[in-house]
C-alpha positions in Angstrom: -59.5 89.7 -76.4 -57.2 87.4 -75.7 -56.7 84.1 -76.3 -58.7 82.2 -73.7 -61.7 85.0 -74.4 -61.0 84.0 -77.9 -61.1 80.0 -77.4 -64.6 80.2 -75.1 -66.3 82.8 -77.9 -65.5 80.4 -80.4 -66.0 77.5 -78.2 -70.1 79.9 -77.9 -70.6 79.7 -81.2 -70.3 75.8 -81.9 -72.7 74.8 -79.8 -75.0 78.1 -80.2 -74.7 77.0 -84.2 -76.0 73.4 -83.5 -78.4 74.7 -80.6 -80.2 76.5 -82.8 -80.0 79.1 -80.8 -80.2 77.6 -77.4 -83.6 78.8 -77.0 -85.4 78.1 -80.8 -88.8 75.5 -80.5 -89.2 72.6 -83.2 -91.5 74.4 -85.8 -94.1 72.9 -88.0 -93.2 74.2 -91.5 -96.5 75.4 -92.0 -98.9 76.6 -89.2 -101.4 79.8 -90.0 -104.3 80.1 -88.7 -106.1 78.2 -91.3 -103.1 75.7 -92.6 -101.2 73.2 -90.2 -99.2 70.7 -91.2 -97.8 67.7 -89.0 -94.1 68.0 -90.0 -91.2 69.7 -88.9 -88.1 71.4 -90.4 -84.9 71.1 -89.2 -81.3 74.2 -90.1 -81.2 73.4 -93.5 -85.0 73.7 -93.7 -85.3 69.6 -93.9 -88.5 68.6 -93.3 -89.5 65.5 -91.5 -92.6 63.8 -89.9 -96.0 62.2 -90.5 -97.7 65.8 -92.5 -101.4 64.9 -92.0 -103.3 68.6 -92.9 -105.4 70.0 -90.8 -107.7 73.0 -92.6 -109.9 75.3 -92.3 -112.7 76.1 -95.5 -114.5 79.1 -95.6 -118.0 77.2 -97.3 -119.8 80.4 -98.6 -120.5 78.2 -101.1 -121.1 74.3 -101.7 -119.3 73.5 -104.4 -116.0 75.0 -102.9 -116.1 70.8 -101.0 -116.1 69.2 -104.2 -112.6 67.1 -104.7 -110.5 65.3 -102.6 -110.4 63.1 -99.8 -110.4 63.5 -95.9 -110.0 61.6 -92.8 -111.5 63.7 -90.5 -114.4 66.8 -91.5 -116.2 69.4 -89.0 -119.1 71.4 -90.2 -118.5 74.0 -87.4 -121.1 76.4 -86.2 -123.7 75.4 -88.4 -126.4 77.1 -87.3 -124.6 79.6 -88.7 -124.3 78.8 -91.8 -127.4 78.8 -94.6 -126.1 76.9 -97.1 -125.2 73.9 -94.3 -128.0 70.7 -96.1 -126.0 71.1 -99.0 -122.7 71.7 -98.2 -123.3 67.9 -96.9 -124.4 66.4 -99.6 -122.0 67.3 -101.5 -119.3 66.9 -99.0 -119.7 62.5 -99.7 -117.2 62.3 -102.0 -114.7 63.0 -99.5 -115.2 60.9 -97.1 -116.9 58.1 -99.0 -115.9 56.0 -101.5 -118.1 53.2 -104.3 -120.3 53.0 -100.8 -116.8 52.4 -98.6 -116.4 55.5 -95.4 -112.8 56.3 -95.5 -113.9 59.4 -92.8 -115.8 60.8 -90.5 -118.0 63.6 -91.5 -119.3 66.2 -88.2 -121.6 68.7 -87.4 -121.8 70.8 -84.6 -122.1 74.5 -83.2 -124.3 76.1 -80.7 -127.9 77.2 -82.7 -129.0 80.4 -81.0 -129.0 82.1 -84.6 -132.2 83.2 -86.6 -134.0 81.7 -89.4 -133.4 79.7 -92.7 -129.4 80.4 -90.7 -131.2 77.8 -88.4 -133.3 76.3 -90.5 -130.0 73.7 -91.9 -129.1 72.2 -88.7 -132.9 72.1 -87.3 -133.4 70.3 -89.9 -130.3 67.6 -89.7 -130.2 67.6 -85.6 -134.1 66.6 -85.8 -133.8 63.3 -88.9 -130.2 62.3 -87.9 -131.3 59.0 -90.0 -132.3 60.5 -93.1 -128.8 62.6 -93.7 -127.1 59.4 -92.5 -125.8 60.6 -88.6 -126.1 58.2 -85.7 -129.0 59.5 -83.8 -128.8 59.8 -79.7 -131.1 58.8 -77.4 -131.8 60.8 -75.0 -135.0 62.4 -72.6 -134.0 66.2 -73.0 -137.3 67.4 -74.6 -139.3 69.6 -72.4 -142.2 67.1 -71.8 -138.5 64.7 -70.2 -139.5 62.1 -73.8 -136.8 59.9 -75.2 -136.3 60.5 -77.9 -134.0 60.0 -81.9 -132.3 63.3 -82.9 -128.0 64.8 -83.2 -126.3 64.7 -80.4 -127.7 67.3 -77.2 -125.6 68.8 -74.3 -127.3 70.6 -71.4 -126.4 74.2 -70.5 -126.4 73.2 -67.2 -124.2 69.5 -68.2 -121.1 71.9 -68.4 -121.4 74.4 -65.6 -118.0 74.5 -63.4 -120.0 77.1 -61.1 -116.5 79.9 -59.5 -113.1 79.0 -58.4 -115.0 79.2 -54.1 -117.5 77.7 -55.4 -116.9 74.8 -58.0 -120.9 74.0 -59.4 -118.9 69.8 -59.6 -117.7 67.1 -57.0 -114.7 65.1 -56.1 -115.9 62.4 -58.3 -115.8 65.7 -60.8 -120.0 64.8 -61.7 -121.8 68.3 -62.3 -124.1 69.2 -59.7 -127.2 70.1 -62.2 -130.0 71.1 -59.2 -127.6 74.0 -58.3 -126.1 74.6 -62.6 -129.8 75.3 -62.8 -130.2 77.6 -59.8 -127.4 80.0 -61.7 -128.8 80.4 -64.8 -132.4 80.4 -63.8 -131.0 83.3 -60.8 -129.4 85.3 -64.4 -132.2 84.6 -66.1 -134.6 86.6 -63.4 -132.6 89.7 -63.8 -132.9 90.1 -68.1 -136.5 92.1 -68.0 -136.2 92.4 -71.5 -138.1 89.3 -73.4 -135.5 89.7 -76.8 -132.9 89.3 -75.2 -133.9 86.7 -72.6 -135.0 84.5 -75.1 -131.3 85.5 -77.0 -129.9 84.3 -74.3 -131.7 80.7 -73.2 -131.0 80.0 -77.0 -127.4 80.2 -76.3 -127.7 78.3 -72.6 -129.6 76.3 -73.6 -131.6 73.5 -71.4 -133.3 71.6 -73.9 -133.4 70.6 -77.9 -136.6 74.0 -77.8 -134.8 76.0 -76.0 -132.0 75.7 -79.3 -133.7 76.3 -81.9 -136.6 78.5 -80.3 -135.3 80.9 -82.4 -135.7 79.6 -85.6 -139.2 81.3 -86.3 -141.2 78.8 -88.7 -144.5 79.5 -87.1 -147.1 82.0 -86.0 -146.6 82.2 -83.1 -145.0 86.2 -81.9 -142.1 84.3 -79.4 -141.0 87.2 -77.4 -143.9 87.8 -76.8 -144.5 83.3 -75.4 -140.7 83.6 -73.6 -141.7 87.8 -71.8 -145.0 85.4 -70.7 -143.2 82.4 -69.2 -140.2 84.2 -67.8 -143.3 86.0 -66.0 -144.3 82.9 -64.6 -141.3 81.0 -64.1 -138.9 83.1 -63.1 -139.8 86.7 -62.2 -142.6 85.2 -60.7 -145.8 88.0 -61.6 -149.0 86.6 -63.1 -151.1 85.8 -60.5 -151.9 80.9 -60.0 -155.5 80.3 -61.9 -158.0 80.4 -59.6 -161.2 78.0 -58.9 -164.8 79.6 -60.2 -168.4 78.7 -60.0 -170.8 78.4 -62.0 -174.0 79.7 -61.4 -176.3 79.2 -64.5 -180.1 80.6 -64.5 -182.7 78.0 -65.4 -185.6 77.2 -67.4 -188.5 74.3 -66.9 -185.1 73.4 -64.1 -182.7 73.1 -67.3 -179.6 75.4 -67.7 -180.3 78.4 -69.8 -177.1 78.5 -72.1 -178.7 82.2 -73.3 -178.6 83.4 -70.0 -175.2 84.9 -68.9 -174.7 82.7 -66.0 -173.0 84.5 -63.0 -169.5 83.5 -61.9 -168.5 83.0 -58.1 -165.3 83.1 -56.8 -164.3 79.4 -55.6 -161.6 78.0 -53.1 -158.2 77.5 -53.5 -156.2 77.4 -56.6 -155.8 75.6 -58.8 
């Protein structure tokens, strides 16, 4: 190697050292799947930055939430957490000191689970003030009446459509009627009532749909959804018809002890 090449090589090594390889990027000192800290390290391993910390914790026991303070606390996939209520109550000390609020708690996630896993989220959703949550007024109920619950986002308000046929206009507003038609067309292809029930719970139009798998009533949910699909989606249930009852008379009065005859009336109900 001549002097010119040797000088060029030394200059390259110097620049390479100063730029940490040329392709190196600033990296956080702590950056794992569960913990991220807003700080960076230089080539001498000196740490700088705000050092704000984001940490994910698996709460299989509510006591694991005790101790410490936090600015924001998120309960993810609360619809699959059978201990969500106990965890939420015991976490109050993390965001409140002697009645003074120092942080916020957020409970969210798709419902779609079953039984006790879903019961806690359902209780919190329908009784937000009991858990010191901000109530949300909406009319996304099946009856269309306004209620105060937790925050709810119907699936048809978050629909993107397809690349060739977007589901929103130039303003970025979703075409809700097209979105509903898309989901209903999808559900029309599902013949198994249990699968249909699960899909409707995942892509719910109303809070009632979201908690349909909770299972705390005396009715067979699968049979109900099967009948609902037959009426509204598959159109396989005949429409009810008007009928006429002809009572037999005794002394000019309808005799309830005698079976009346039935005549098919005109038109559907």
